[in-house]
N, C-alpha and C positions, 0 to 999 in steps of 0.2 A: 562304111565302118561305123559311123555314128549311130545308125539305126541298130546295128548289131549290139552295141554297148547298151542302148536303151532296152532292147529285148532281154538282155541278160540281167538287167537290174529291175525289171518289172515286179519280181517277187518281193522286192523290198520297198515298193512305192507306197504301200498302204500300212497304216498302223494296225496291229492285230487287236488292239483294245477298242479303239473308237472308229476305225475305218478312215480316219483322216489321212492326208497325204504327206509323205516325206518329200521335201524339195531338196534341190542341190544345196541350198544354203544351210539346211539342217543336217547335212551329212559331212562327216569329217573322216578323212583317211588317217588311221592310226598307224598302220604298218603295211608296207608293200614289199613283198619278196617275189622271187621268180614265179612261183605258181600259186601264191595266196595273197589275199588282201583282207585286212580287218578294218571295219568302218564303225563309227558311232553315229547314231541318228536320234533326233528328238522330234516327236510329232508336233506339228504346228497347232493342232487342236487341243489335245489333252496333256501335252508336255511329257508324255511317257517316253523314256529313252530305251534304246535297244543297241546291242552290239551285233554286227553281222560278220560272220567268218565265211569267206568265199575262197574256194580253191579249184584249180583246174588240173585234173589228173587224168589218168587213163580212162576212167569211167565217165569223163566229161566234167561239166561244171557242177560242183557240189557246194551247198550253202547251208548255213545254220544261223538263225536269228534267235537272240536271247534277250529278254527284257532285263533292264538293269536300273538301279536307283542312282547310279553314278552319272553326274553331268559330264559334259564334254571336257572340261578342264581337269576333273578328277581322273577321268579315264586316260587322258594324255599323260598325266603324272604317273599313273601306274604303268603305262606302256613304255615310259622313258627309263624305267629302272632296269637294272641288270637282271638277267634271267637267273633262275635257281640252278646251281650246278649239280651235277650227278653226286658229288661228294656230300652236298647239303641234304639231298634226298636220302642218301644212305644213312647219314647221321640221324636224321629225323626218324627214319624207320627203326633204327636201333633203339632210340630213346623210347619210342612208342612200344616196341616189342618188350622192352624191359619194364614197362609200366611207369616210366619216369617222364610223363608228358609235361609236367610243370617246367622242366628244363628247356623245353622248346620256346618258352616265352621269356626267358631270362636274357 
């Protein structure tokens, strides 16, 4: 089983900017749910950070890596907040549709 885990994480082992390696110490699990995991990693060499979104669905293992300027603690803080509700999304949409974007920031 351990070999399978390593095989599934090989796509995340190298930094897309400098080619340096991400080690286990540089990876932080931010969220784990039934079929998805979100990780933050920082390159040992160039200190570039990335978020990795991994999900296991009917099509198999799907992954997306995105560079970020947030460090591990900043990302943990963002992920510990409450999710946006459907009502908040509708309210924001209505304000934008009415051209009243300034109210979104009050």
